[in-house]
C-alpha angles and dihedrals in degrees: 000000000000117000109204117195106225112207089222102036107025127230112356135170114262092243089074088063136067121223108230106181145262113343093195097065113104115220117227118242115281092246097042108128094193105123093195091054093054091042090054091046093050106036113014116083134164119226101215127192111220131021115012133175113224137177118238129174121208094226097167096045134026094346091231122153110234137185112224122194104207133172104235092204100053101017088231109155111221102181143356126198140156114282092235095055130077115248111258 
């Protein structure tokens, strides 16, 4: 089981959180008419082995959106920060 260290609530089991996708994908501009850019944003995802940035929401706690940097091979969590902040 993953233990995610929420900045507000402390260490919690991962089942208190909801996985919300890849945090490294850049959204196209709202008015971007490029179909291929939107297609890649919505449907095309890499499946990396190693460090990966992911969005998680603490739905059964403080409800904060977090960016979790996790190793996909070992499930080791390297960092957690609020989604609205830059990683330090």
